[in-house]
N, C-alpha and C positions, 0 to 999 in steps of 0.2 A: 504494500500499499504506499502511496506517495503522499506526503503531507506538505502543507504550506506552512512556512515558518514566519511568524510576525517579526518584523525588523524592530528593534528597540533603538537606543540611542546610537546613531551612526555618525562617526566623525569623519566626513569625507572632505577633502579639499577639492571644490569644483571650480575650475578656471572657467569663467563665463564671460564671453565677449558679445558685444552687440554686433552680430554678424549681418553683413549687407544681404540683402535679398531683393529680388524683383518685386514690384508692386503687386499685392495681392497674394504673395507666395505664403504658405502656411507650414511652419515647422512640423506640425502633427501629421503631414501628409493626408489631411482632410479637407476636402473642398468646403469653404466657407463663403456663404452667399452674402452680398452686401445688404445692407438694411433696405427694405422696400422703399420706392421713391416717396411713398405718401408719408413716410415718417422722417424724411431726410432733411426736411426744411420747417421752420416755424414761421408762421405768417404773422402779421400784424405787430411787429416790434415797435417799440417807441422810437421815432425817427430823429428825436433831438436829444436823446440821453446824454448826460455829460460823462466822459470817461474820467475815472479817478485815477490819478497818477500816484503811484507809491514808489518811493525810492529809498533804499536802506543801504548804507556804506559799510563795507568790510573789504579788507585786502584780498583779491583773488590769489590763490596759491600758484596759478600757472603763469609762467613767463611766456611772452610772446615770442614768435619765431625770430624776430629781428632784435631781441635782447632789449626792447623798450619796456618801461615799467608796466607791471601787471595791470589788468583791468579791475576796476572796482566791481565787486560782486553785488550788482544792484539788479532789481526787477522793476521795469517801469514800462508804462503803456503811453506811447506818444506818436501822433500823427498816423495812427492805423497800424503801429508796429509794437509788438511785444519784445522787449529787449531783456535778456538775461545775461549776466556777466559780460556785458558789451557787445553780445551777438544777438541778431534778430532771429528770435525762435518761431514768431508767427508774423505774417504780413497780411494786409488787406483785412485787419480786424474791423468789424463793424462798429458803428458808434454805440450800439447799445451794450457792448462788452465794457465791464467795469474790473478795476483792480484795486485791492485793498491790502495794505502791508500786514504780514502775519504778526507782527510785534513780538518777535522771539530773540531772545539774547543769543542763543544757540544757532539761529539761522537768520542773521539780519537782513539778508537779501530775499527772504522768503516772502510769498504773497498769495492771495486768493483771487481767482478769476471768478467773475460772476456775470449776470446780464439781467435785463428787465424786459418784460413783455408788455403790451398794451392792455391785455385783460388777463385775469387769474384763470389758472387752469391746474388740473392735477397732474399734468405732463407737458413739459415744455422740451423743445430742441432748439438750441441756440447755435448759431455760426461762431467759431472763434477766429476764422480767417484761414489761411493756408500755411504749409510748412515750406519754407524757402528751400531751394537746392542746396545740398551740402550736408544736410542733416540725415541721419539714418536712425531708425528707432526699434525698439523692442517693446512690443505689447504683451501684457499678461491679460487675457480676456477670458470670458466665460464662454467656452466651446459649447457647452451643455448647461442647462440651468444649475447643475450641481457642481461642475468643475472648471477650473481655469486651465488654459494651455498657452504656450508661447507663440508668437508670430513676429516676424521681422519685415521690415520694409523701408521705404524712403519718402513716398508721397503721403499726402493727408487721405487720399481717396482709398488707400490700402488699410487703414487702421480699422480693425473689426469692431462691429457693435459689441457692446458690453465690455470694453476695455476698462480695466479697474487700475492699471499702472502702465504709464508710457515713459519709458527711459529713452532719452534722445542723446545722440553723440554727433558732434562735429569736430572734424580735425582739420588743422591748418597745414603748415609745411612740414611738420615733424609730429611724431607721436607724443612728445612732450607738450604740444600745443593743443591737445585735445581738451574739449569742454563738454560738459554733460549737463543736461537739464532734465528734471523729474516733474512729471505731472501725475497727481494722485487725486482722481475724483473722489469727493468726500461725502460725508452725510452732514446735513445741516438742518436742525429741527426735525420735522417729519419727512423730510425729502432726501432722496439718494441720487447722486450723480454719476454718470458713466461718460466715457468717450467713445466716439465713433467717427469714420470717415463718411463722405458723401460722394455721389458720382461726380458731382461738380469740383471735386478735389479740395473740399473745405474740411477742416477738422471741427467737429461739432461736440458739444456736451448735451446729454439728455438729463432732465431734472424732473423727477417723478415721485409722488408719494404713494401709488398703488391703491388710492380710494378716491372715487370721483367727488367725494365731499370734502376732501382735503386739498385745498387750492392755495395758489400764491401766484403773484405776477413777478415776484423779484427772487431771482436765485442767487442768494447771497452766500459767499464763502463756499462756492461749489467745487471748484478745482485748485487744490494746492500746487503751487509751482516753487521750485527751488533749483539751485544750480551749484555746480562744484567741479573739481578736476579729477575726483576718484568716485566711481559710480557706487561702490559697495559702501562707502563712507557717506555718500550723499543719501542713499536709502536709509541707512540706519538712523543718521541725524534727523532726516526729514520725518521719519515715522515717529520718532522720540518727540519732535517738537508738535506734531500733529496730535499725538496723544494728550500733550499737555494742554493745548489749546481747545481741543474738543471735550476732553474729560470723560469720554464714553467708552474708552478702551485702554488698555495698558500696554506697554512695551514688555517684551518677554523678560527683560532683565529684572523687572519688578514683581515677577510672578512666582509662586511656589512651584517647584519641579516635583512631579509625582516619583516616588521612590522606585516604581517598578521599571523605570526606564534604564536603570543600571543592570537589568537582568534580561537574559535571553528569554524570548517568548514564543508561543505558538497560537494562532488564531484558528478555530475550527471551520471557517467559512469554505475555503476551497477544497478542504477534505470531504465535507459532507454537505455543504450548502445547507438548506432547511431541514435536511434529514438528520440533523446532529442528534445524538443520543448517548446515554451514559456509557454504554459499553464500548461504542466507538471512541469516545474521549478517552477513556482508559486504555485502549488499545494503542491510540495515538501516542499518549504519553509514555506507554511502556516501549513503543517501537523506537521513540527518539532517545529514550534512556539507553536502550540497547545499541543505538548507533552512536553513542558518545556525545549526544547533544541533549542532555535532560533540559527541558524548559522550567524556568522558575516562575514564569508569568504566562497565564493562560487567559484567553479571551473565548467565552462562550457565546458564539455569534448567533444570528437569526435562526430561530427554529425551536427555542425553548419555551415560548410564550403561548398562553391560551387565546387563540384567535378564531375568528369565524369568516367564512366566505358566504355572503348573502346573495350572491349574484349568479349561482350556477345555472338557474333556470330563467333568468331574466332576459327577455328578447332573444332567447336561443344563443346567447353570447357563449363563446368558447371559454373554457375555465382559464386558459392562458391568458386571455384578455383582462381577467379580473383578479389575478394573483396580486397586484400591486394595490388593489382596493380592499383587500382583506383588513378586518378591523380587530382591535383588542377588545376581549370581553372580561379579563380578569387580571390582577396584578401578580398572580401566582403561576407557578410553572404548569406546563400541560401534562398530559397523561404519560408521555415518553419518560418524564422525570419522576414518575411516582408509580413504582412497581417491584418487580423482583430484583432488578439491577440496583435500585436505590429506593429508599423509601420516599424521598423527596429531594429537592434541590440542596437543602443544607446538608442532608446525608452524604450526596455526592462530593459537594465542596470539601467537607471534612476528610472524606476519604482520599481524595486526590492530593490534598495538602499533606496528609499523614503518610500515605503510602508512596507518593511519586515526588515528594519535595517541593511541590509547587508553593510559592510564597505569596502570590497575588493572583487572585481570580477576578476577572471582569465579566459582566453580562451585557449583552446588546439590548438596546431599545431605541425606537425612533423618537424623534423629538415630540410627536403627537402620540406616543404610545406604540403605534404600529404604522406601517406605510399608509394605510387608508384611514389613520386616526383611531378613534375608539368607536365601538358599537354604541350607538345612541339608545338602543333599547335595552342594553345590558343593566341588570339591577346593580351591579357593582360600580358601573360608570355614572349612574344617575346623579350622584351626589356632586359631580363635577359640571353639572349642567351642559352636557354636550349638545351639539346640533350639527346637522348636515349642511356643508357649504360646498360650493364648487369653485375650484382654483381659476383664476385669471391670469395668464402669463403676460409678462410684458412684452410689447413688440420687439424689444431688443433680444429677448431669449429666443424667440421663435425666428428670429433673423438668421441665427447660427444653426446648431444641430438640435432638432426636437429629440426628446427622450421618451421612451415607451412607457416608463413609469407615469410621467405627467399626462400622457395621452389617456391612460387608464383613470387616473385621478380626476382629470377633466370631465370624463364620461360618468363616472360612478360617484363622484364626490368624496369628501373627507370629513369625518366625524371629529370636529374641532372641539376642544375643551375651552370652556368660559375662561378668558384671560385672567379673570379675578380669582379663579379656582385653580389656575395652573400650578402654582406653588404647593398647594395642598395635594395635587395629583403627584408631582414629583417627590414630595415628602413621603407620601404614603408608598410609593413604588420603592424608593431608595431605602426607607426604613425597613421595609420587608426584606430586601435583598441584603442589606447590612446584617440583619438579624440572623440570616442563614449562613453567614460567613463570607458573602461577596465583598470584595474590597473596592470595586468601582465600576464605571459604566463607560461603554462606547455608545455614543448618541448619534444616531444616523438620520438620514432624510431632512436635514436642518433647513435647506434652502426652500423647503415647501412653503415656509411662512411668507416669503416675498409675494406668493400668489394668492394669499388669503387675507389681504389688508383691508379689502372693501368692506365698509361696515364696522371696522375695528380700529379706525384711526389711521390706516395706512400700514405699509409693509414695514417701514423703519419702526415705528411705535410698536407694532406687534411682535416683530423679531426681538426687540430689546426686552420687552415684558417677559417673554419665554426665556431668553437666554439669561437674564438676571435671575429669574426664578430657579432656572436649572442650577446656576453656579451657587446660589444660596442653599439649595437643597444639597448639593455635593458636600459643601463645607459643613453642613450640619449632620449628615449622616456617615460619611467616610472619614477615615483618619487623616487622609492627605487630600491633595487636590487631584483626585482620581477620576479624571474625566478626558475622554478622547473624543473630539469633535470631528464629525465626519458628513460628507456631502454638504459642505458649508463654505463654499468659496465665494459667496456673494458678499459685497462689502457691507451689506446690512448686518450680517453676522460678524465679519472680521472686525469692523469698527464698532462692535458692541461687547467684545470679549474683554471685560474687566479682569476676570481671574483665570478663564480657561487657557490652559498652558500647552496642549497639545492638539494638534489638528492633522488630519490626513492631508497630504499635500498633493494628490493627483487622483485622476480616474484609477479604477480598480486595476490592480496587476491581473493579467490573463494568462493563467498557465497553459491554456490549450491554443493560444495564440503566440508562438515563439517569436514571431517577426515584430510583435509589439513591445518586447521587452527593452530593446534599446530606446524606443520612444518613451516608454514609462519612465526610466531613469533620467532622460532629457527633460520630460515635463516636471518630475519633482524637483530636479536641480533648478530649473528656471523659475518654477513657482515659489520655491523657497527664498528667492530673492526678496519678495514681498512678505510671504507668510512667515519666514523664519525670523522676522523682527517682532512678530506678535505671539507667535506659537513655537514649540519645537515641532518641526515638521516630521509627520509620521509618513515614512515611504512605503507604506503598506507592506506587501509580503514578497517573498521570493521562493523559487522552487528548490526543493531538495533533489540533489542529483540522484 
């Protein structure tokens, strides 16, 4: 039997360069469609809005090619051009675009881009201008609703929808004359920003709440801009500054590190998928011990919970179409974990710790309980005031790759827990798991929250409510900060993570698709440029030979 080994703390030195690529090229070898034309432009902008000029002085560490004094590291908007560190980053900026100094001692040249529209809306798309020749960029964008991927290019048109980090490089006559600019679409109030290109070769930012009733006409502090001569230092310093200004998330250096990261581990997913069972878990642990690699950390992944599929006979739908719409009916383990092999989940956890030397056991659950949320007719779930809602995806998400799970949830709905009851739900779930010896949780399907904001104050407000409740429950019920966040690459979650210290860094490892292994490693390396400043990146799994 082959098993998948969960990667723990992995100290890899990854040399990452902003590689040039043709416009529209995608490093994931996956075709990415441009945003539909109907979302590419925002009409009715204020024609006479004043541009706000922000300039902050500090010595730029790069010397010019001719030996002249270095440029001052300023960010300013003047005569339709955005200048960073003495270089023109954007040209033909519309008059509606605004710039405000970030006012941060650690990054005196940093600023926020914004814009104003003529009328309020829950979703705006503003043009920022175009990227002049000589710049090349690395984008980290949401290829699927759950996951980011890298892409490189040179012109504005090639920037994919749902870009959450844009790192730009411009070289002079020599390597030492390279300059870097960083653009981080941020959260502001109940709104979330993202970058995208247009067929007209404009760089745009989208500003959306995810709730038709949550509207604004002013996109304030939407895109954080900073510059420097070292891209790694630039990203680190910018994330630290942004976290202090926004106050909604924390840099990884200020977070508690889970103790299990120091131990080799095994996740049950690719060995069993949802067929995980006590006998298989023990056989797997024994096999790894006999092979000289005894795990000290175990994740019991999807397959242990009590769920129900309510749709087998609905509209003659195939069972395969409804798998992702299955819902949670109880907080305790299912029948597979109550029988001859073990009396209950607690009995299994005790046995594997005592017999196999496992120090830490995590259990999997989705942010909403299960993929399709909770069963609204369940007696156990009634206390959490659940109701059935139907996800609405952002145009940016469907502009890239659709996901089969979201297709299922859009059709069959999600059983969402009342946001005012979500802490109670997490506390009940985690207190039970803790009582039977489980040490922490891997929480999956997190980005679904961005599709459920209508009627709940928007995607940002709902995500933050759930995320902070989750973190508080973890702190109360487990001895350490024992949480792995997964399927959580939306900036709604990333910039709401005050305590969460570990997050999956890429799409799943695919053991049956060997050609994807190189892409998997590349994805986690590039994604970690951003995620690694807020979380310890979980590189998912690897295959035992």
